[in-house]
BATITOR-732133 format. One record per residue (C-alpha): z, y, x. Coordinates in steps of 0.2 Angstrom, whole numbers, plus 5000, padded with zeros to 4 digits. Example, Ala and Ser with C-alpha at 12.3 -4.5 7.8 and 13.67 -1.06 7.14 Angstrom:
BATITOR-732133
pt zz 5039 | yy 4978 | xx 5062
pt zz 5036 | yy 4995 | xx 5068
***
This chain:
BATITOR-732133
pt zz 5118 | yy 5007 | xx 5039
pt zz 5110 | yy 4994 | xx 5049
pt zz 5095 | yy 4986 | xx 5042
pt zz 5092 | yy 4969 | xx 5050
pt zz 5075 | yy 4966 | xx 5042
pt zz 5069 | yy 4983 | xx 5048
pt zz 5075 | yy 4981 | xx 5065
pt zz 5066 | yy 4964 | xx 5067
pt zz 5049 | yy 4972 | xx 5063
pt zz 5037 | yy 4974 | xx 5078
pt zz 5037 | yy 4992 | xx 5085
pt zz 5019 | yy 4994 | xx 5081
pt zz 5020 | yy 4991 | xx 5063
pt zz 5029 | yy 5005 | xx 5052
pt zz 5044 | yy 4998 | xx 5042
pt zz 5040 | yy 4992 | xx 5025
pt zz 5021 | yy 4994 | xx 5027
pt zz 5016 | yy 4978 | xx 5018
pt zz 5026 | yy 4982 | xx 5003
pt zz 5022 | yy 5001 | xx 5002
pt zz 5009 | yy 5007 | xx 4990
pt zz 5000 | yy 5023 | xx 4991
pt zz 5011 | yy 5037 | xx 4984
pt zz 4996 | yy 5046 | xx 4976
pt zz 4977 | yy 5046 | xx 4974
pt zz 4967 | yy 5042 | xx 4989
pt zz 4962 | yy 5058 | xx 4999
pt zz 4945 | yy 5064 | xx 4996
pt zz 4942 | yy 5069 | xx 5014
pt zz 4946 | yy 5058 | xx 5029
pt zz 4961 | yy 5066 | xx 5039
pt zz 4951 | yy 5070 | xx 5055
pt zz 4936 | yy 5077 | xx 5045
pt zz 4947 | yy 5088 | xx 5035
pt zz 4956 | yy 5095 | xx 5051
pt zz 4940 | yy 5098 | xx 5059
pt zz 4933 | yy 5108 | xx 5045
pt zz 4949 | yy 5118 | xx 5044
pt zz 4948 | yy 5121 | xx 5063
pt zz 4930 | yy 5128 | xx 5062
pt zz 4934 | yy 5139 | xx 5047
pt zz 4950 | yy 5146 | xx 5056
pt zz 4939 | yy 5149 | xx 5072
pt zz 4926 | yy 5158 | xx 5061
pt zz 4940 | yy 5169 | xx 5053
pt zz 4948 | yy 5173 | xx 5070
pt zz 4931 | yy 5178 | xx 5079
pt zz 4924 | yy 5188 | xx 5065
pt zz 4930 | yy 5205 | xx 5073
pt zz 4920 | yy 5201 | xx 5089
pt zz 4905 | yy 5192 | xx 5082
pt zz 4904 | yy 5194 | xx 5063
pt zz 4887 | yy 5185 | xx 5061
pt zz 4891 | yy 5170 | xx 5072
pt zz 4908 | yy 5169 | xx 5063
pt zz 4899 | yy 5168 | xx 5046
pt zz 4887 | yy 5155 | xx 5053
pt zz 4901 | yy 5145 | xx 5058
pt zz 4910 | yy 5147 | xx 5041
pt zz 4894 | yy 5142 | xx 5033
pt zz 4893 | yy 5126 | xx 5044
pt zz 4911 | yy 5122 | xx 5040
pt zz 4907 | yy 5124 | xx 5021
pt zz 4892 | yy 5113 | xx 5023
pt zz 4902 | yy 5099 | xx 5032
pt zz 4916 | yy 5100 | xx 5019
pt zz 4903 | yy 5098 | xx 5005
pt zz 4894 | yy 5083 | xx 5015
pt zz 4911 | yy 5074 | xx 5017
pt zz 4916 | yy 5077 | xx 4999
pt zz 4899 | yy 5070 | xx 4993
pt zz 4901 | yy 5055 | xx 5004
pt zz 4919 | yy 5051 | xx 4999
pt zz 4914 | yy 5053 | xx 4981
pt zz 4899 | yy 5041 | xx 4983
pt zz 4910 | yy 5028 | xx 4991
pt zz 4923 | yy 5029 | xx 4977
pt zz 4910 | yy 5028 | xx 4964
pt zz 4903 | yy 5013 | xx 4972
pt zz 4920 | yy 5005 | xx 4973
pt zz 4924 | yy 5009 | xx 4955
pt zz 4907 | yy 5003 | xx 4948
pt zz 4909 | yy 4986 | xx 4958
pt zz 4925 | yy 4983 | xx 4950
pt zz 4918 | yy 4982 | xx 4932
pt zz 4899 | yy 4982 | xx 4932
pt zz 4895 | yy 4964 | xx 4936
pt zz 4909 | yy 4957 | xx 4925
pt zz 4907 | yy 4945 | xx 4911
pt zz 4905 | yy 4955 | xx 4894
pt zz 4920 | yy 4947 | xx 4888
pt zz 4931 | yy 4955 | xx 4902
pt zz 4948 | yy 4959 | xx 4897
pt zz 4949 | yy 4977 | xx 4890
pt zz 4964 | yy 4980 | xx 4900
pt zz 4954 | yy 4978 | xx 4916
pt zz 4941 | yy 4990 | xx 4909
pt zz 4954 | yy 5002 | xx 4904
pt zz 4960 | yy 5003 | xx 4922
pt zz 4943 | yy 5007 | xx 4928
pt zz 4941 | yy 5021 | xx 4914
pt zz 4958 | yy 5028 | xx 4920
pt zz 4952 | yy 5029 | xx 4938
pt zz 4936 | yy 5038 | xx 4933
pt zz 4946 | yy 5050 | xx 4922
pt zz 4959 | yy 5053 | xx 4937
pt zz 4945 | yy 5057 | xx 4950
pt zz 4935 | yy 5068 | xx 4938
pt zz 4951 | yy 5078 | xx 4933
pt zz 4955 | yy 5080 | xx 4952
pt zz 4937 | yy 5087 | xx 4954
pt zz 4939 | yy 5099 | xx 4940
pt zz 4955 | yy 5106 | xx 4947
pt zz 4948 | yy 5109 | xx 4964
***
């Protein structure tokens, strides 16, 4: 079926982008960073037979990078969450505070499942 609204959108903009909400929680790792860590880890596994010590050093480096990216992403999310409620009036609507609590719970549960 022909969608006239979709057909009139500029080619550089994905259809419905303005109306679309994220379908799940924000990823903890940036896409490029995650891919690079996985590439390094795969390379370590594939080169282990020929150079076991170097492969282990590369795997350790990939692990360290993943940890650093995770800490950075969690720090950013914590700052964003805290900014949403910390400096608010003490009489802030409890519904707004409940949203912040839910966000803390969700990110903590994601960490515990990892």
